[in-house]
N, C-alpha and C positions, 0 to 999 in steps of 0.2 A: 465502537469508534473508536473506545480508549484504545480498547487489542491491534485492533489494525491497525492505528496510528505509531500505537507505537512498537509493530511487526513490519510496517512500513519503515520505519526510523530503519532500523535494526539492518531491516536487505539494502537497504540505501548505502547504508559503510557510511564510509570516512567519505561518501561524495555528496557536490555540492549538489544547490540546488540547478545553478545552472550546466553542472554536468550531470545528471539527468537531463538535465531539454534538451543538453545537445547529443547524446547519448539515444535518447528513445524520439526522443518528439512529443515530452508531455512538459504540459506551457508550465513554468519555473512555478509562473503564481495562484496555476490553480493547485498543484502540488502545495505547496506549500497553506493555501487557505485548507488544504484534507490534512495538513499535520496538524495545522492549528484545532482542528474540531471546526472550523466554519462550516465547511459542507462536507458531505459526505457524495465518497464520489459512483457515479455509476455501476452499473457490474461489468458492463465492456471494461473503462477503465484501467477496474480490477483486475477483472480477467488480461488487460495487455502489463499493465505495472507487474499482475505475479508471473508472465509467459516471461518479460524485459527483465526483473531481479530475481527470475530462476527460484522463486521464493511462494511460499503458502502464507493468502495473507488474512484469509477467513479463520485461521489456521484449525485445531478440532476437539474443539467443544463440543459444534455443531451432529458430530459424527458419534459423540458416545452414547452407547445406551443407558437409559437411568433406569432397564429395569434389575432385579438382578440376577 
């Protein structure tokens, strides 16, 4: 959760919650709760945010092989 929140904050850049809401239609209250770690966004919401912000919120940690 912390990694996703950190990536989301970075992807938002200097834009406010109000700007994100106006630009992309994501409820600022819900987005604020995600950023504070109070709720976990649904998979469709994560996908939508990734597409709108042109970023990878999941990161690549889960893609790395642990094999030698």
